[in-house]
C-alpha positions in Angstrom: 17.3 -7.5 -12.8 17.2 -4.1 -14.4 18.5 -1.3 -12.3 18.3 1.5 -14.7 16.6 4.7 -14.8 13.0 3.6 -15.4 13.0 0.5 -13.8 14.3 2.4 -10.7 11.3 4.9 -10.6 8.9 1.8 -11.0 10.3 0.5 -7.8 13.3 -1.7 -9.0 15.3 -1.0 -5.6 12.2 -2.9 -3.6 12.2 -5.6 -6.1 15.8 -6.3 -5.9 15.9 -6.2 -2.1 13.0 -8.8 -2.1 15.1 -11.0 -4.4 18.4 -10.7 -2.6 16.6 -11.5 1.0 15.3 -14.9 -0.4 18.3 -16.7 -1.4 18.4 -19.5 -3.7 21.4 -22.0 -3.9 23.3 -21.5 -7.2 21.4 -18.6 -8.0 23.2 -15.0 -8.4 20.9 -12.1 -8.4 22.5 -9.0 -10.1 21.5 -5.6 -10.7 21.8 -4.8 -14.2 22.1 -1.8 -16.5 19.2 -1.2 -18.9 17.6 -4.1 -20.3 15.9 -2.2 -23.3 12.5 -2.5 -22.5 11.8 0.6 -20.8 8.4 1.3 -19.3 7.7 -2.1 -18.8 9.6 -2.8 -15.6 10.9 -3.6 -13.3 12.4 -6.1 -15.6 13.7 -9.5 -14.4 15.8 -11.5 -16.6 16.5 -15.2 -15.8 19.5 -16.6 -17.1 20.7 -19.0 -18.8 16.7 -19.8 -19.4 16.1 -16.4 -21.4 12.8 -15.9 -19.3 11.6 -12.1 -18.7 9.4 -11.0 -16.2 7.7 -7.6 -16.3 6.4 -5.1 -14.0 7.3 -7.1 -11.0 6.3 -6.2 -7.7 8.0 -7.1 -4.2 5.0 -8.9 -3.1 5.5 -11.0 -6.3 9.0 -12.1 -5.8 8.2 -15.0 -3.3 6.4 -16.8 -6.2 9.0 -16.2 -8.4 11.5 -17.6 -6.3 9.6 -20.8 -5.3 8.1 -21.4 -8.9 10.7 -20.5 -11.3 14.0 -20.5 -9.4 13.5 -23.4 -7.1 11.1 -25.6 -9.1 12.2 -24.4 -12.7 8.6 -23.5 -14.0 7.8 -20.0 -15.6 5.0 -18.0 -13.7 2.8 -17.5 -16.4 0.8 -14.5 -15.2 4.3 -12.6 -14.9 5.6 -13.4 -18.1 6.9 -10.4 -20.4 4.2 -10.8 -23.3 6.5 -9.3 -25.9 8.7 -12.2 -25.6 6.4 -14.7 -24.0 3.0 -14.4 -26.0 0.3 -15.9 -24.0 -1.7 -17.6 -27.0 
């Protein structure tokens, strides 16, 4: 999860807190430096899947945790359009 300047201004600290408050076995949540997508944050990058989520809000974390991290299905409405076109 990006925790650099722009994402921090967009609420990354609250998103990171929400992620760490919903632990998932075998999943490590890490604050990162800039992911290079400034202005589209807060950004969450799920590895090794290489799935990018943009504009993530704290209230969306339960859905991301349940659907993607626990069940392995992408949350389509949260996907970052630049890397995951909705076409």
